[in-house]
N, C-alpha and C positions, 0 to 999 in steps of 0.2 A: 730162798730164790725160786726154788720149783713151784712150792706153796703160791707164791705170788704168781707166777706165770700160769698156772692151772688157774686161779681165780680171776686172772684177766680174762682168759678164754672163756671162762664161763660168764664173766660180765658181758664180752663181747657177743656171745651166742644169744644172752637173755636180751641184749639190745636189739639183734637181728630180728628175733622173736616178736618183740615189741613193735618193732617197724613193719614187719610183714603183716601182723594183725591190724595195725592202723591202716596199712593200704587195702587190705582186705575189706574193711568198713567202708572207707572211702570208695572202693569200687562198687559195694552194693549201694550206696548212696547215689552215685552219680548213674549207674544203670537203672536205677529205680525212677530217679528223676527224669531219665531219658525216656525211658517208656510211659512216664506220665505226659511230657509233653508232646510226644509222638502222637498220642492219642487225642490230646487237647488240641494241637495244631493241626490236624489232618487236613485241613483244607487249604494248606500251603500250597498243594498241589492240584486243587479242584480247578476243573476249567482245562486240564492239560492232559496229555497222555501218560504223565508220570504216577498217575493213579494206579497204573499197572506195576509200578516199583514199590508201591507201599506195603502189598503183602511180604515182599523180599526184604524190606527195611525193617519190618515189625518182627520178622523171624530171626534176624541178626539180632535186634534189641532184647528179645525174650532169650535167645541163646545166651548173650551177655549177662543178663540178670541171673539166670540158672547157673551159670559158672561162678557168678560173684556169690552167690547163696552158698553152692556147693563148696568152695573154697574157704569160706568162712566157717562152715559146721564141719569141713574135713568128711565129706560124704566117702562112707567107707566101702560102696559096693561097686565102683568105679574108678579108676585111676584118673586123676585130675588132668593127665595130658590129653585125654581124649575129649574133654570138655572144652579145654582151649584151643584143639584141633578143630573142634565143631565150631566155634567161635571165630577163628581164622578163616574157615572157609565160607561161613555164612555172610561174613562182613564184606567180602569181595563181591558178593552177587549183586547187590543194588546198584553199584556204579556200571557193572556191565549191563544191567537192565536198562540202564538210561540209553545205552548205545543201540538199544533197539525199539526206543519209545518212538515210533513213527507209525501213522496209521498207513496201511492196515497190518504192517509187519509187526506191531506189538502184540496182536493176538497170537501169533504163532511163535513169538521169540520165546516164550517160557519153556514151552515144549521142545523146540527145536535146537536150542541155545542154552537157556539157564539150567533145566533140568540135567542135560548131559554134563554140562560142567561141573555142578554137584557131584555127579557120579564119578567124574575124572579125578577131581580133586580128593574125594573122599575114599577112593577106593586104596590107595596106600594105605590109610589110616585105619580102614575096615579090615584089611588084610592082616595087618599085625595084632589087629585087637582080636580077631576070630583066634589068632595062633595063641595069644597070651590070655585069652578070657578077658580082655579090658581090665585087666587087674595089675598089670606090669608097665613100666616108662615105656613111653613111645619113644622110638628112635628111627626118624624118617632117613631116608638117603638123599644124597645130594640131587639128582634128578627132579623128585617132587617140590623140592625146595625152589629150585630153579623155574620150574614151570610156575609155580606159584607168584615168583616174582615177575614172570611176564604178565600173568592176569592182572597185578597190581599196576603195573606201568599202563596197561591197556585201560584200565577202569579208572584209577584215580589220577593218571596222566592226562584225563580229558578234560579235567578241571584247572589244570595249572594253566595260568594266565587270564582266570576270571576271579570274581570276587571271591572264589572258595579257593584260590589258591594255597593259602596257608593251611586250613584245615584238613585239605585233600595230602599236601605233601607230609604233615606230621601223622595224619591216620594212616598213611601208605607206610611210612617208615616204621611206625609200631607195629602194624600187621606184620611186616616183614622180619622185625626183631623177634616177634612171637613165633614165627613160623620157624626161624633159625633156633630158637629155643627148644623146638620139639626136634631138633636133629642131635641135641646132646653133643655140643662139640666137646673136644677134649679141653681140659682146664676149666671147665665150667663146674662148679659144685651145685648142690641141690639148693642151697640158701639163695647163689647167685641167681639161679634159674628161675627160681621163685620171686625174687626181687624184681627181676626183668620182666616176668611174666605180670606182675600186678602194675609195673609201672606202664607196660604197653596197653593194658585193657583199661586203664584209668584213662590214658591218653586217647585211645578210640573213643570212649564215651563221651569225654570233653568235648572232642573235636566234631563227634555226631551231633551234639547238642548246639554245638557253635553254627555247624552248617544248617542245621534246621532253623536256628534264628536268623542267620543271614539270608537264606531263601526266601523266607516270608518278609522281607522289607523291600519295598518298591525302589527303583531306582530315583535317583534325585535329578536325574538328566531335566533341562528347562523343556526340551522339545519332547511330546507325547510320542512320536515314532521313534526317537532315541530310548526313552523308558522302556518300550515294548522290546526293542531289540536287546539292549541291555541285561534286562530280566530274562530273557531268553537265554541269552549266552550264559548267564549265571545257573541257570536250571539244567539246560542241555550240553553244555560244555563246550569244547572247540571243534568236535568232530561234527556235529550237525550244523554248528553255526558256521563255520568255514564251508561246507558244502552250500549252503544257502547264500553266504556270502558271493562265492564263486558264479552261481546261477543268477542273483540278482545283479551282478556286474556285466553280465551278457546281455542281462534286459537293459540295462543303463547305456551301454555302448550301442545296442540297436535303436534306441529312441533317442541317442545323444542327448541323455538327460545331464543338466549341469551339476551333476552329483558323484558320490561315491560312496559304498556302504564299508564301514571299518569297524572294528570290534567295538567301537564306543557308539556307533551309529551313523548316521547319514552326514555326510561333509558336503555342504554345498560349496561349489566353486564359482558361483554366480547367484545374483537374486533369483530365486525361481518365481515363475508365474504361479498364480493360485491353481490353474488347471494342472501344472505340473507337480507340485506339491500333493494334491489329490491323487494323481496318477501313480507316484511313489508310495503313497500310503496304501493305495488299493493294492499294488504290485506285492508290498510286504505281507499284507493280509493273505493273499494268494499263497504264497510260499508259505505261510505259518500256519495254513488250515489242517495240514496234517498232523500238528503237533498241539495247538491249542484252540480253543474254542473263541468265537467271535466276542464273547462276554468278556473273557480275559485280557483281550486287547482292547476293548472298550473303556474298562477300568483304569487302563493306563494312558489312554489318549483322552479322556473325560468326556467320552461321548455317550448319549443315552440310547442310541440305536445304532445298528450295524448297517453301513451301507451293503448293497447286495454284492456278493462276491463275483467278480468278472475276472475270468483269467487272462494273463497276459498273452498277447498275440503268439500262437505257436510255441508256447514255452510253458513246460510243466517239470515237476521233479521225476 
């Protein structure tokens, strides 16, 4: 009986090792694929201020790829906890970068928001790393984990309610699980932690690929103005779209246009006159000018040339 029990334990251990190796290989494949499509499809954000997010996106992807490689080859000179911590930190920066992607704020946002965010999130990790020479397991305290969870809510919560809702929720949950695993909760053994981290990293890579694919698909709305608006909401999330929606409604009430702007686009309460439709389109162009170029709008409207930008009377962002 004792020998049978010992053999069962050895068999389970070998099975877990095999599962871990398989997940490590899959992680490497997924992150390598993500890096490839990130480079190939970089024009997804062409014509928008989201080009300022692209370096932070690539930083997170490269960090994920390095982590997957190091995990697979069992990199000896640094404990893997610090690589996963770097992955968790860099992955929350791109969605926070979207919150500052407005002209001219996007020029100063990296220096005054993103870099300090990286420092604040990295400091607990670096502090422990210097004390242990980055060679021992990382054990984060509760406060850094809670702060990280707040950043996840701010960044990924911005896309809940858009076409990116599902990948945003899954990626946010996976990142939170990854960060919790770095706190070394009681009752978690090394094999469980390794398994959770592999699954988290894999989910992050898969959802990032899915988000990139969704972002490059034009809205299927019948009306061109609604295509513009729906694609804007997908790329920029709820924070900016809600602000523009409120400002646009002020203009609608002022001119008594028979319409209202919703998350899905313009809803007409009466048949509009051609000049009213043109005025609504021009107003939307004016509000979006700080986020996207005229050519970006024209592609979705089907126009070959942009009309001159005329600001709505006494109303600006």
